[in-house]
N, C-alpha and C positions, 0 to 999 in steps of 0.2 A: 516494669515494662522493658522489653529488649531494646538495645541500642546497637546501631551499626555506625561505628565511629562516633561522631557527635550528634547523629540524627536518630530520633526515635523511630523504630522500625515501622510504625504506623503513620508516619508523616510523609509528606512529599519530599523528594530530594531534588534540589536545583543544581544547575551546572556549577555554581560556585561551591557546592559541597563535595564535588568530585575532583579527583586528581586527573590530569590529562591521560587519556587512553584507558581509564578504568572501566568504561562501559563500551563494549563493542557489539556489533550486530550478532555475533555468535553467542553473547551472553543474554540477549533479549529474548523473551518468550516468543515462539513462532507465531502466536496469535496476535502479536502487535504488528500493525502495518507500518512498514518503514519506507513507503513510497514506491513500492513496486520494483520489478526487475530492471537492472541497468548494467551497462558495461563501462569500463574505463575508470581511471582515477577520478574520485569525487562524483561518480555516477554521471559522467558527462553525456552519455548516450542512453536514453530511456528505451526500453524494449517492450514488446508485447507478443503474445502468441499469434499464430496465423489461423487457428481454428477455434471456434466457439463450440463447446460440447456440454453446454448447460443452458438452462433458461435464464435469461437476464431481463430485468425490467427496470427502465429508467422512470423514476417517479419524482418529478420536479427537480431533475438533475441534468447536468450537461456532461458529456464525455466525448473522448476522441480515441480513435484507433488508427494506426498506420497500416494500410492495406498492402496487398490484397488480403481479404479476410473471408473465411468460409464458415458458415453456420451449418453444422452437421445436421443431417436429416433427423427430424423428430424434435428439434430444439428451436426456440424462437427468441428473438430479441424484440422486446416491446418498448416503444418510445412514446410516452404519453404526451398530451398536448402542451404540457408545461416544460417539456424537456427537449434537448437537442443532442443528437449523436452525429459526430462528424467523422467520416472515414477519409483520411488523406492518402 
């Protein structure tokens, strides 16, 4: 079985197994959500786009957007009865 350092390649790797700085956002697969776009050191300011150009459905979820926000023609945002979407 292949090993990476002391860790079996098929096992989970915890932070205690890694040296400082060994994992960076650039090395993580783009399919992994890292918390969304942000600005500043330590992502102090969270950002979002101003235009929605896709259909989005909240299903028993909560979410927020900082506005103003535009939903492009032909697209919808659906918020079901168990969800809340707040636009600040």
